[in-house]
Each structure stands twice: as C-alpha cells, then as structure tokens.
PDB file of N, CA, C and O in Angstrom:
ATOM      1  N   MET A   1      51.871   7.549 -83.391  1.00  0.00           N
ATOM      2  CA  MET A   1      52.047   6.673 -82.255  1.00  0.00           C
ATOM      3  C   MET A   1      52.506   7.520 -81.065  1.00  0.00           C
ATOM      4  O   MET A   1      53.567   8.143 -81.102  1.00  0.00           O
ATOM      5  N   GLU A   2      51.700   7.531 -80.027  1.00  0.00           N
ATOM      6  CA  GLU A   2      51.994   8.353 -78.854  1.00  0.00           C
ATOM      7  C   GLU A   2      52.857   7.579 -77.855  1.00  0.00           C
ATOM      8  O   GLU A   2      52.592   6.414 -77.558  1.00  0.00           O
ATOM      9  N   ILE A   3      53.884   8.243 -77.346  1.00  0.00           N
ATOM     10  CA  ILE A   3      54.782   7.654 -76.348  1.00  0.00           C
ATOM     11  C   ILE A   3      54.481   8.328 -75.006  1.00  0.00           C
ATOM     12  O   ILE A   3      54.424   9.555 -74.915  1.00  0.00           O
ATOM     13  N   LYS A   4      54.293   7.517 -73.981  1.00  0.00           N
ATOM     14  CA  LYS A   4      54.043   8.036 -72.639  1.00  0.00           C
ATOM     15  C   LYS A   4      55.046   7.435 -71.667  1.00  0.00           C
ATOM     16  O   LYS A   4      55.822   6.548 -72.022  1.00  0.00           O
ATOM     17  N   THR A   5      55.017   7.932 -70.437  1.00  0.00           N
ATOM     18  CA  THR A   5      55.963   7.511 -69.407  1.00  0.00           C
ATOM     19  C   THR A   5      55.282   6.593 -68.403  1.00  0.00           C
ATOM     20  O   THR A   5      54.128   6.805 -68.030  1.00  0.00           O
ATOM     21  N   ILE A   6      56.015   5.569 -67.971  1.00  0.00           N
ATOM     22  CA  ILE A   6      55.504   4.612 -66.997  1.00  0.00           C
ATOM     23  C   ILE A   6      56.176   4.866 -65.652  1.00  0.00           C
ATOM     24  O   ILE A   6      57.396   4.998 -65.566  1.00  0.00           O
ATOM     25  N   TYR A   7      55.351   4.931 -64.598  1.00  0.00           N
ATOM     26  CA  TYR A   7      55.823   5.032 -63.216  1.00  0.00           C
ATOM     27  C   TYR A   7      55.202   3.891 -62.421  1.00  0.00           C
ATOM     28  O   TYR A   7      54.090   3.454 -62.719  1.00  0.00           O
ATOM     29  N   PHE A   8      55.923   3.406 -61.406  1.00  0.00           N
ATOM     30  CA  PHE A   8      55.432   2.290 -60.595  1.00  0.00           C
ATOM     31  C   PHE A   8      55.640   2.581 -59.121  1.00  0.00           C
ATOM     32  O   PHE A   8      56.700   3.060 -58.717  1.00  0.00           O
ATOM     33  N   ASN A   9      54.626   2.291 -58.321  1.00  0.00           N
ATOM     34  CA  ASN A   9      54.710   2.402 -56.865  1.00  0.00           C
ATOM     35  C   ASN A   9      54.736   0.985 -56.302  1.00  0.00           C
ATOM     36  O   ASN A   9      53.700   0.321 -56.278  1.00  0.00           O
ATOM     37  N   PRO A  10      55.903   0.503 -55.846  1.00  0.00           N
ATOM     38  CA  PRO A  10      56.006  -0.877 -55.380  1.00  0.00           C
ATOM     39  C   PRO A  10      55.296  -1.133 -54.048  1.00  0.00           C
ATOM     40  O   PRO A  10      54.971  -2.278 -53.733  1.00  0.00           O
ATOM     41  N   ILE A  11      55.055  -0.092 -53.274  1.00  0.00           N
ATOM     42  CA  ILE A  11      54.371  -0.278 -51.990  1.00  0.00           C
ATOM     43  C   ILE A  11      52.878  -0.478 -52.203  1.00  0.00           C
ATOM     44  O   ILE A  11      52.280  -1.401 -51.650  1.00  0.00           O
ATOM     45  N   GLN A  12      52.287   0.385 -53.000  1.00  0.00           N
ATOM     46  CA  GLN A  12      50.858   0.274 -53.290  1.00  0.00           C
ATOM     47  C   GLN A  12      50.557  -0.651 -54.471  1.00  0.00           C
ATOM     48  O   GLN A  12      49.397  -0.972 -54.733  1.00  0.00           O
ATOM     49  N   GLN A  13      51.604  -1.077 -55.180  1.00  0.00           N
ATOM     50  CA  GLN A  13      51.454  -1.928 -56.360  1.00  0.00           C
ATOM     51  C   GLN A  13      50.558  -1.267 -57.406  1.00  0.00           C
ATOM     52  O   GLN A  13      49.633  -1.884 -57.936  1.00  0.00           O
ATOM     53  N   LYS A  14      50.856   0.005 -57.689  1.00  0.00           N
ATOM     54  CA  LYS A  14      50.104   0.745 -58.695  1.00  0.00           C
ATOM     55  C   LYS A  14      51.050   1.248 -59.765  1.00  0.00           C
ATOM     56  O   LYS A  14      52.206   1.576 -59.498  1.00  0.00           O
ATOM     57  N   VAL A  15      50.536   1.300 -60.979  1.00  0.00           N
ATOM     58  CA  VAL A  15      51.318   1.768 -62.111  1.00  0.00           C
ATOM     59  C   VAL A  15      50.594   2.949 -62.746  1.00  0.00           C
ATOM     60  O   VAL A  15      49.364   2.989 -62.786  1.00  0.00           O
ATOM     61  N   ARG A  16      51.372   3.910 -63.243  1.00  0.00           N
ATOM     62  CA  ARG A  16      50.823   5.059 -63.961  1.00  0.00           C
ATOM     63  C   ARG A  16      51.419   5.097 -65.355  1.00  0.00           C
ATOM     64  O   ARG A  16      52.614   4.872 -65.547  1.00  0.00           O
ATOM     65  N   TYR A  17      50.570   5.382 -66.313  1.00  0.00           N
ATOM     66  CA  TYR A  17      50.980   5.537 -67.705  1.00  0.00           C
ATOM     67  C   TYR A  17      50.532   6.937 -68.116  1.00  0.00           C
ATOM     68  O   TYR A  17      49.362   7.146 -68.433  1.00  0.00           O
ATOM     69  N   VAL A  18      51.459   7.893 -68.112  1.00  0.00           N
ATOM     70  CA  VAL A  18      51.088   9.300 -68.242  1.00  0.00           C
ATOM     71  C   VAL A  18      51.893  10.000 -69.326  1.00  0.00           C
ATOM     72  O   VAL A  18      52.984   9.565 -69.697  1.00  0.00           O
ATOM     73  N   SER A  19      51.327  11.097 -69.827  1.00  0.00           N
ATOM     74  CA  SER A  19      52.053  11.917 -70.792  1.00  0.00           C
ATOM     75  C   SER A  19      53.157  12.677 -70.070  1.00  0.00           C
ATOM     76  O   SER A  19      53.107  12.841 -68.851  1.00  0.00           O
ATOM     77  N   ASP A  20      54.143  13.137 -70.812  1.00  0.00           N
ATOM     78  CA  ASP A  20      55.270  13.859 -70.220  1.00  0.00           C
ATOM     79  C   ASP A  20      54.856  15.177 -69.584  1.00  0.00           C
ATOM     80  O   ASP A  20      55.562  15.698 -68.720  1.00  0.00           O
ATOM     81  N   THR A  21      53.724  15.719 -70.000  1.00  0.00           N
ATOM     82  CA  THR A  21      53.292  16.997 -69.465  1.00  0.00           C
ATOM     83  C   THR A  21      52.674  16.859 -68.075  1.00  0.00           C
ATOM     84  O   THR A  21      52.475  17.853 -67.377  1.00  0.00           O
ATOM     85  N   THR A  22      52.375  15.637 -67.682  1.00  0.00           N
ATOM     86  CA  THR A  22      51.798  15.407 -66.358  1.00  0.00           C
ATOM     87  C   THR A  22      52.868  15.620 -65.294  1.00  0.00           C
ATOM     88  O   THR A  22      53.969  15.079 -65.396  1.00  0.00           O
ATOM     89  N   SER A  23      52.543  16.401 -64.284  1.00  0.00           N
ATOM     90  CA  SER A  23      53.523  16.642 -63.220  1.00  0.00           C
ATOM     91  C   SER A  23      53.632  15.411 -62.338  1.00  0.00           C
ATOM     92  O   SER A  23      52.656  14.698 -62.107  1.00  0.00           O
ATOM     93  N   ARG A  24      54.829  15.182 -61.857  1.00  0.00           N
ATOM     94  CA  ARG A  24      55.082  14.011 -61.018  1.00  0.00           C
ATOM     95  C   ARG A  24      55.186  14.488 -59.575  1.00  0.00           C
ATOM     96  O   ARG A  24      56.285  14.691 -59.058  1.00  0.00           O
ATOM     97  N   GLU A  25      54.043  14.665 -58.931  1.00  0.00           N
ATOM     98  CA  GLU A  25      54.006  15.189 -57.576  1.00  0.00           C
ATOM     99  C   GLU A  25      54.257  14.105 -56.537  1.00  0.00           C
ATOM    100  O   GLU A  25      54.855  14.367 -55.493  1.00  0.00           O
ATOM    101  N   ASP A  26      53.808  12.904 -56.815  1.00  0.00           N
ATOM    102  CA  ASP A  26      53.917  11.817 -55.840  1.00  0.00           C
ATOM    103  C   ASP A  26      55.273  11.127 -56.007  1.00  0.00           C
ATOM    104  O   ASP A  26      55.492  10.403 -56.978  1.00  0.00           O
ATOM    105  N   LEU A  27      56.162  11.353 -55.070  1.00  0.00           N
ATOM    106  CA  LEU A  27      57.514  10.805 -55.167  1.00  0.00           C
ATOM    107  C   LEU A  27      57.591   9.317 -54.821  1.00  0.00           C
ATOM    108  O   LEU A  27      58.664   8.719 -54.902  1.00  0.00           O
ATOM    109  N   SER A  28      56.464   8.719 -54.438  1.00  0.00           N
ATOM    110  CA  SER A  28      56.475   7.287 -54.152  1.00  0.00           C
ATOM    111  C   SER A  28      56.447   6.456 -55.437  1.00  0.00           C
ATOM    112  O   SER A  28      56.599   5.235 -55.397  1.00  0.00           O
ATOM    113  N   TYR A  29      56.251   7.126 -56.572  1.00  0.00           N
ATOM    114  CA  TYR A  29      56.271   6.436 -57.859  1.00  0.00           C
ATOM    115  C   TYR A  29      57.666   6.516 -58.455  1.00  0.00           C
ATOM    116  O   TYR A  29      58.282   7.581 -58.473  1.00  0.00           O
ATOM    117  N   HIS A  30      58.159   5.388 -58.942  1.00  0.00           N
ATOM    118  CA  HIS A  30      59.492   5.303 -59.530  1.00  0.00           C
ATOM    119  C   HIS A  30      59.379   5.281 -61.053  1.00  0.00           C
ATOM    120  O   HIS A  30      58.504   4.626 -61.618  1.00  0.00           O
ATOM    121  N   TYR A  31      60.283   6.011 -61.701  1.00  0.00           N
ATOM    122  CA  TYR A  31      60.328   6.050 -63.163  1.00  0.00           C
ATOM    123  C   TYR A  31      60.742   4.677 -63.690  1.00  0.00           C
ATOM    124  O   TYR A  31      61.724   4.096 -63.229  1.00  0.00           O
ATOM    125  N   ILE A  32      59.987   4.169 -64.656  1.00  0.00           N
ATOM    126  CA  ILE A  32      60.296   2.879 -65.279  1.00  0.00           C
ATOM    127  C   ILE A  32      60.833   3.092 -66.689  1.00  0.00           C
ATOM    128  O   ILE A  32      61.873   2.536 -67.042  1.00  0.00           O
ATOM    129  N   GLY A  33      60.146   3.880 -67.492  1.00  0.00           N
ATOM    130  CA  GLY A  33      60.587   4.123 -68.858  1.00  0.00           C
ATOM    131  C   GLY A  33      59.463   4.677 -69.708  1.00  0.00           C
ATOM    132  O   GLY A  33      58.399   5.033 -69.202  1.00  0.00           O
ATOM    133  N   LYS A  34      59.711   4.745 -71.002  1.00  0.00           N
ATOM    134  CA  LYS A  34      58.731   5.270 -71.960  1.00  0.00           C
ATOM    135  C   LYS A  34      58.287   4.144 -72.887  1.00  0.00           C
ATOM    136  O   LYS A  34      59.071   3.267 -73.246  1.00  0.00           O
ATOM    137  N   SER A  35      57.013   4.188 -73.264  1.00  0.00           N
ATOM    138  CA  SER A  35      56.499   3.144 -74.151  1.00  0.00           C
ATOM    139  C   SER A  35      55.269   3.628 -74.901  1.00  0.00           C
ATOM    140  O   SER A  35      54.675   4.653 -74.569  1.00  0.00           O
ATOM    141  N   THR A  36      54.909   2.866 -75.912  1.00  0.00           N
ATOM    142  CA  THR A  36      53.652   3.083 -76.610  1.00  0.00           C
ATOM    143  C   THR A  36      52.547   2.395 -75.809  1.00  0.00           C
ATOM    144  O   THR A  36      52.821   1.656 -74.864  1.00  0.00           O
ATOM    145  N   ARG A  37      51.318   2.642 -76.190  1.00  0.00           N
ATOM    146  CA  ARG A  37      50.180   2.011 -75.494  1.00  0.00           C
ATOM    147  C   ARG A  37      50.212   0.490 -75.666  1.00  0.00           C
ATOM    148  O   ARG A  37      49.924  -0.248 -74.725  1.00  0.00           O
ATOM    149  N   VAL A  38      50.557   0.032 -76.847  1.00  0.00           N
ATOM    150  CA  VAL A  38      50.611  -1.406 -77.105  1.00  0.00           C
ATOM    151  C   VAL A  38      51.682  -2.066 -76.237  1.00  0.00           C
ATOM    152  O   VAL A  38      51.444  -3.127 -75.660  1.00  0.00           O
ATOM    153  N   GLU A  39      52.859  -1.446 -76.140  1.00  0.00           N
ATOM    154  CA  GLU A  39      53.926  -1.986 -75.288  1.00  0.00           C
ATOM    155  C   GLU A  39      53.501  -1.992 -73.822  1.00  0.00           C
ATOM    156  O   GLU A  39      53.785  -2.942 -73.093  1.00  0.00           O
ATOM    157  N   PHE A  40      52.822  -0.933 -73.394  1.00  0.00           N
ATOM    158  CA  PHE A  40      52.345  -0.860 -72.017  1.00  0.00           C
ATOM    159  C   PHE A  40      51.329  -1.962 -71.732  1.00  0.00           C
ATOM    160  O   PHE A  40      51.407  -2.629 -70.700  1.00  0.00           O
ATOM    161  N   ASP A  41      50.381  -2.152 -72.642  1.00  0.00           N
ATOM    162  CA  ASP A  41      49.378  -3.208 -72.456  1.00  0.00           C
ATOM    163  C   ASP A  41      50.029  -4.583 -72.384  1.00  0.00           C
ATOM    164  O   ASP A  41      49.631  -5.420 -71.574  1.00  0.00           O
ATOM    165  N   LEU A  42      51.025  -4.817 -73.226  1.00  0.00           N
ATOM    166  CA  LEU A  42      51.741  -6.091 -73.202  1.00  0.00           C
ATOM    167  C   LEU A  42      52.509  -6.258 -71.899  1.00  0.00           C
ATOM    168  O   LEU A  42      52.568  -7.360 -71.353  1.00  0.00           O
ATOM    169  N   LEU A  43      53.098  -5.180 -71.394  1.00  0.00           N
ATOM    170  CA  LEU A  43      53.799  -5.224 -70.105  1.00  0.00           C
ATOM    171  C   LEU A  43      52.848  -5.633 -68.989  1.00  0.00           C
ATOM    172  O   LEU A  43      53.181  -6.498 -68.179  1.00  0.00           O
ATOM    173  N   VAL A  44      51.679  -5.026 -68.939  1.00  0.00           N
ATOM    174  CA  VAL A  44      50.692  -5.367 -67.911  1.00  0.00           C
ATOM    175  C   VAL A  44      50.277  -6.829 -68.043  1.00  0.00           C
ATOM    176  O   VAL A  44      50.134  -7.530 -67.041  1.00  0.00           O
ATOM    177  N   GLU A  45      50.088  -7.281 -69.258  1.00  0.00           N
ATOM    178  CA  GLU A  45      49.715  -8.686 -69.500  1.00  0.00           C
ATOM    179  C   GLU A  45      50.801  -9.634 -69.008  1.00  0.00           C
ATOM    180  O   GLU A  45      50.499 -10.635 -68.358  1.00  0.00           O
ATOM    181  N   LEU A  46      52.061  -9.332 -69.312  1.00  0.00           N
ATOM    182  CA  LEU A  46      53.174 -10.179 -68.876  1.00  0.00           C
ATOM    183  C   LEU A  46      53.310 -10.203 -67.361  1.00  0.00           C
ATOM    184  O   LEU A  46      53.537 -11.259 -66.770  1.00  0.00           O
ATOM    185  N   LEU A  47      53.174  -9.048 -66.736  1.00  0.00           N
ATOM    186  CA  LEU A  47      53.263  -8.974 -65.272  1.00  0.00           C
ATOM    187  C   LEU A  47      52.138  -9.756 -64.616  1.00  0.00           C
ATOM    188  O   LEU A  47      52.358 -10.442 -63.618  1.00  0.00           O
ATOM    189  N   TRP A  48      50.938  -9.659 -65.165  1.00  0.00           N
ATOM    190  CA  TRP A  48      49.811 -10.413 -64.620  1.00  0.00           C
ATOM    191  C   TRP A  48      50.052 -11.914 -64.788  1.00  0.00           C
ATOM    192  O   TRP A  48      49.795 -12.695 -63.872  1.00  0.00           O
ATOM    193  N   TYR A  49      50.540 -12.309 -65.946  1.00  0.00           N
ATOM    194  CA  TYR A  49      50.812 -13.725 -66.207  1.00  0.00           C
ATOM    195  C   TYR A  49      51.825 -14.284 -65.203  1.00  0.00           C
ATOM    196  O   TYR A  49      51.661 -15.400 -64.711  1.00  0.00           O
ATOM    197  N   LYS A  50      52.866 -13.511 -64.900  1.00  0.00           N
ATOM    198  CA  LYS A  50      53.925 -13.988 -64.019  1.00  0.00           C
ATOM    199  C   LYS A  50      53.561 -13.888 -62.535  1.00  0.00           C
ATOM    200  O   LYS A  50      53.844 -14.806 -61.765  1.00  0.00           O
ATOM    201  N   TYR A  51      52.935 -12.781 -62.133  1.00  0.00           N
ATOM    202  CA  TYR A  51      52.732 -12.535 -60.701  1.00  0.00           C
ATOM    203  C   TYR A  51      51.297 -12.713 -60.223  1.00  0.00           C
ATOM    204  O   TYR A  51      51.075 -12.932 -59.032  1.00  0.00           O
ATOM    205  N   GLN A  52      50.332 -12.625 -61.106  1.00  0.00           N
ATOM    206  CA  GLN A  52      48.916 -12.669 -60.764  1.00  0.00           C
ATOM    207  C   GLN A  52      48.631 -11.759 -59.570  1.00  0.00           C
ATOM    208  O   GLN A  52      48.738 -10.541 -59.716  1.00  0.00           O
ATOM    209  N   ASP A  53      48.278 -12.282 -58.406  1.00  0.00           N
ATOM    210  CA  ASP A  53      47.934 -11.437 -57.261  1.00  0.00           C
ATOM    211  C   ASP A  53      49.099 -11.210 -56.302  1.00  0.00           C
ATOM    212  O   ASP A  53      48.910 -10.631 -55.232  1.00  0.00           O
ATOM    213  N   LEU A  54      50.279 -11.647 -56.661  1.00  0.00           N
ATOM    214  CA  LEU A  54      51.445 -11.451 -55.799  1.00  0.00           C
ATOM    215  C   LEU A  54      52.040 -10.061 -56.010  1.00  0.00           C
ATOM    216  O   LEU A  54      51.845  -9.455 -57.064  1.00  0.00           O
ATOM    217  N   ASP A  55      52.756  -9.561 -55.023  1.00  0.00           N
ATOM    218  CA  ASP A  55      53.430  -8.268 -55.155  1.00  0.00           C
ATOM    219  C   ASP A  55      54.578  -8.366 -56.154  1.00  0.00           C
ATOM    220  O   ASP A  55      55.256  -9.389 -56.246  1.00  0.00           O
ATOM    221  N   ILE A  56      54.780  -7.289 -56.895  1.00  0.00           N
ATOM    222  CA  ILE A  56      55.844  -7.222 -57.889  1.00  0.00           C
ATOM    223  C   ILE A  56      56.958  -6.340 -57.330  1.00  0.00           C
ATOM    224  O   ILE A  56      56.724  -5.163 -57.054  1.00  0.00           O
ATOM    225  N   PRO A  57      58.157  -6.879 -57.158  1.00  0.00           N
ATOM    226  CA  PRO A  57      59.274  -6.041 -56.700  1.00  0.00           C
ATOM    227  C   PRO A  57      59.650  -5.012 -57.771  1.00  0.00           C
ATOM    228  O   PRO A  57      59.537  -5.282 -58.966  1.00  0.00           O
ATOM    229  N   LEU A  58      60.094  -3.841 -57.338  1.00  0.00           N
ATOM    230  CA  LEU A  58      60.465  -2.776 -58.260  1.00  0.00           C
ATOM    231  C   LEU A  58      61.526  -3.232 -59.256  1.00  0.00           C
ATOM    232  O   LEU A  58      61.403  -2.967 -60.452  1.00  0.00           O
ATOM    233  N   ASN A  59      62.556  -3.909 -58.782  1.00  0.00           N
ATOM    234  CA  ASN A  59      63.631  -4.338 -59.687  1.00  0.00           C
ATOM    235  C   ASN A  59      63.122  -5.327 -60.733  1.00  0.00           C
ATOM    236  O   ASN A  59      63.598  -5.319 -61.868  1.00  0.00           O
ATOM    237  N   GLU A  60      62.168  -6.173 -60.369  1.00  0.00           N
ATOM    238  CA  GLU A  60      61.589  -7.117 -61.345  1.00  0.00           C
ATOM    239  C   GLU A  60      60.721  -6.383 -62.356  1.00  0.00           C
ATOM    240  O   GLU A  60      60.729  -6.716 -63.541  1.00  0.00           O
ATOM    241  N   PHE A  61      59.978  -5.395 -61.897  1.00  0.00           N
ATOM    242  CA  PHE A  61      59.155  -4.591 -62.805  1.00  0.00           C
ATOM    243  C   PHE A  61      60.044  -3.942 -63.861  1.00  0.00           C
ATOM    244  O   PHE A  61      59.755  -4.000 -65.056  1.00  0.00           O
ATOM    245  N   LYS A  62      61.135  -3.320 -63.401  1.00  0.00           N
ATOM    246  CA  LYS A  62      62.068  -2.671 -64.325  1.00  0.00           C
ATOM    247  C   LYS A  62      62.707  -3.675 -65.275  1.00  0.00           C
ATOM    248  O   LYS A  62      62.838  -3.408 -66.469  1.00  0.00           O
ATOM    249  N   LYS A  63      63.102  -4.825 -64.751  1.00  0.00           N
ATOM    250  CA  LYS A  63      63.760  -5.851 -65.568  1.00  0.00           C
ATOM    251  C   LYS A  63      62.827  -6.357 -66.669  1.00  0.00           C
ATOM    252  O   LYS A  63      63.234  -6.479 -67.824  1.00  0.00           O
ATOM    253  N   ILE A  64      61.605  -6.645 -66.315  1.00  0.00           N
ATOM    254  CA  ILE A  64      60.645  -7.140 -67.301  1.00  0.00           C
ATOM    255  C   ILE A  64      60.355  -6.067 -68.338  1.00  0.00           C
ATOM    256  O   ILE A  64      60.241  -6.365 -69.527  1.00  0.00           O
ATOM    257  N   PHE A  65      60.232  -4.806 -67.891  1.00  0.00           N
ATOM    258  CA  PHE A  65      60.004  -3.717 -68.848  1.00  0.00           C
ATOM    259  C   PHE A  65      61.165  -3.615 -69.835  1.00  0.00           C
ATOM    260  O   PHE A  65      60.946  -3.514 -71.042  1.00  0.00           O
ATOM    261  N   GLU A  66      62.392  -3.642 -69.331  1.00  0.00           N
ATOM    262  CA  GLU A  66      63.560  -3.516 -70.204  1.00  0.00           C
ATOM    263  C   GLU A  66      63.661  -4.677 -71.190  1.00  0.00           C
ATOM    264  O   GLU A  66      63.984  -4.467 -72.359  1.00  0.00           O
ATOM    265  N   GLU A  67      63.389  -5.895 -70.734  1.00  0.00           N
ATOM    266  CA  GLU A  67      63.417  -7.052 -71.629  1.00  0.00           C
ATOM    267  C   GLU A  67      62.339  -6.939 -72.698  1.00  0.00           C
ATOM    268  O   GLU A  67      62.588  -7.234 -73.867  1.00  0.00           O
ATOM    269  N   LEU A  68      61.153  -6.518 -72.305  1.00  0.00           N
ATOM    270  CA  LEU A  68      60.057  -6.346 -73.258  1.00  0.00           C
ATOM    271  C   LEU A  68      60.389  -5.249 -74.263  1.00  0.00           C
ATOM    272  O   LEU A  68      60.159  -5.410 -75.462  1.00  0.00           O
ATOM    273  N   LYS A  69      60.924  -4.142 -73.779  1.00  0.00           N
ATOM    274  CA  LYS A  69      61.272  -3.022 -74.665  1.00  0.00           C
ATOM    275  C   LYS A  69      62.336  -3.448 -75.686  1.00  0.00           C
ATOM    276  O   LYS A  69      62.237  -3.105 -76.864  1.00  0.00           O
ATOM    277  N   ASN A  70      63.342  -4.187 -75.237  1.00  0.00           N
ATOM    278  CA  ASN A  70      64.373  -4.692 -76.153  1.00  0.00           C
ATOM    279  C   ASN A  70      63.774  -5.628 -77.195  1.00  0.00           C
ATOM    280  O   ASN A  70      64.133  -5.568 -78.371  1.00  0.00           O
ATOM    281  N   PHE A  71      62.860  -6.493 -76.761  1.00  0.00           N
ATOM    282  CA  PHE A  71      62.198  -7.423 -77.672  1.00  0.00           C
ATOM    283  C   PHE A  71      61.389  -6.665 -78.727  1.00  0.00           C
ATOM    284  O   PHE A  71      61.486  -6.954 -79.919  1.00  0.00           O
ATOM    285  N   CYS A  72      60.598  -5.698 -78.279  1.00  0.00           N
ATOM    286  CA  CYS A  72      59.783  -4.913 -79.213  1.00  0.00           C
ATOM    287  C   CYS A  72      60.648  -4.113 -80.177  1.00  0.00           C
ATOM    288  O   CYS A  72      60.343  -4.021 -81.366  1.00  0.00           O
ATOM    289  N   ASP A  73      61.725  -3.538 -79.662  1.00  0.00           N
ATOM    290  CA  ASP A  73      62.631  -2.767 -80.522  1.00  0.00           C
ATOM    291  C   ASP A  73      63.294  -3.662 -81.567  1.00  0.00           C
ATOM    292  O   ASP A  73      63.497  -3.239 -82.705  1.00  0.00           O
ATOM    293  N   SER A  74      63.629  -4.891 -81.189  1.00  0.00           N
ATOM    294  CA  SER A  74      64.255  -5.807 -82.160  1.00  0.00           C
ATOM    295  C   SER A  74      63.264  -6.192 -83.257  1.00  0.00           C
ATOM    296  O   SER A  74      63.655  -6.337 -84.416  1.00  0.00           O
ATOM    297  N   ILE A  75      62.008  -6.357 -82.913  1.00  0.00           N
ATOM    298  CA  ILE A  75      60.997  -6.657 -83.932  1.00  0.00           C
ATOM    299  C   ILE A  75      60.844  -5.464 -84.873  1.00  0.00           C
ATOM    300  O   ILE A  75      60.797  -5.638 -86.091  1.00  0.00           O
ATOM    301  N   LYS A  76      60.766  -4.257 -84.319  1.00  0.00           N
ATOM    302  CA  LYS A  76      60.656  -3.060 -85.148  1.00  0.00           C
ATOM    303  C   LYS A  76      61.852  -2.941 -86.093  1.00  0.00           C
ATOM    304  O   LYS A  76      61.702  -2.582 -87.260  1.00  0.00           O
ATOM    305  N   TYR A  77      63.039  -3.246 -85.571  1.00  0.00           N
ATOM    306  CA  TYR A  77      64.251  -3.177 -86.400  1.00  0.00           C
ATOM    307  C   TYR A  77      64.186  -4.188 -87.535  1.00  0.00           C
ATOM    308  O   TYR A  77      64.495  -3.856 -88.680  1.00  0.00           O
ATOM    309  N   GLN A  78      63.785  -5.423 -87.228  1.00  0.00           N
ATOM    310  CA  GLN A  78      63.694  -6.461 -88.249  1.00  0.00           C
ATOM    311  C   GLN A  78      62.680  -6.095 -89.329  1.00  0.00           C
ATOM    312  O   GLN A  78      62.903  -6.384 -90.505  1.00  0.00           O
ATOM    313  N   LEU A  79      61.597  -5.479 -88.958  1.00  0.00           N
ATOM    314  CA  LEU A  79      60.585  -5.094 -89.931  1.00  0.00           C
ATOM    315  C   LEU A  79      61.029  -3.930 -90.810  1.00  0.00           C
ATOM    316  O   LEU A  79      60.523  -3.752 -91.918  1.00  0.00           O
ATOM    317  N   SER A  80      61.969  -3.145 -90.313  1.00  0.00           N
ATOM    318  CA  SER A  80      62.421  -1.985 -91.096  1.00  0.00           C
ATOM    319  C   SER A  80      63.517  -2.349 -92.102  1.00  0.00           C
ATOM    320  O   SER A  80      63.891  -1.518 -92.930  1.00  0.00           O
ATOM    321  N   LEU A  81      64.032  -3.571 -92.043  1.00  0.00           N
ATOM    322  CA  LEU A  81      65.096  -3.980 -92.988  1.00  0.00           C
ATOM    323  C   LEU A  81      64.561  -4.226 -94.370  1.00  0.00           C
ATOM    324  O   LEU A  81      65.321  -4.574 -95.274  1.00  0.00           O
TER     325      LEU A  81
END
C-alpha cells in the first residue's frame, strides 16, 4: 500500500497527490497530510459531495481530511483486533 502526500491550493482550487520524492517548488500549495490512494479518492468524493462547484476553504479541506483520516484509522484498528 503506497502512501503519498496531499497538497492543496485554495486560490486555484487544485489538489496534488504526490510521492515524497516529488519536489515542492510551488509554494502556493499547502500541505494537507499523507494518505493511501483509496483514502485520497474518498476525500475527493466527500469534498465533491459537500461543495460541488463551490470553492473549498483551506481550513475546511484540512478539517475534512483529518476527520476522514481518523475515521479510516479507526476502521483499520477495529479490523486488526
């Protein structure tokens, strides 16, 4: 399972899902966190469901990511018991 890093540009409303080896040259992108591809796809789905064509504030993007990550981690923990 590959883990990559998520960056978000709130002005352009663009998200990047990149490996750690990718250089971060564009400082307009803000670090969000690390996730698997499945978690990233679910994040995009949730954001689309909530905001559709509206702009997503950076703090909301981070909040939704953190809530999703906690939810996914709790499921993984429950399955490992």
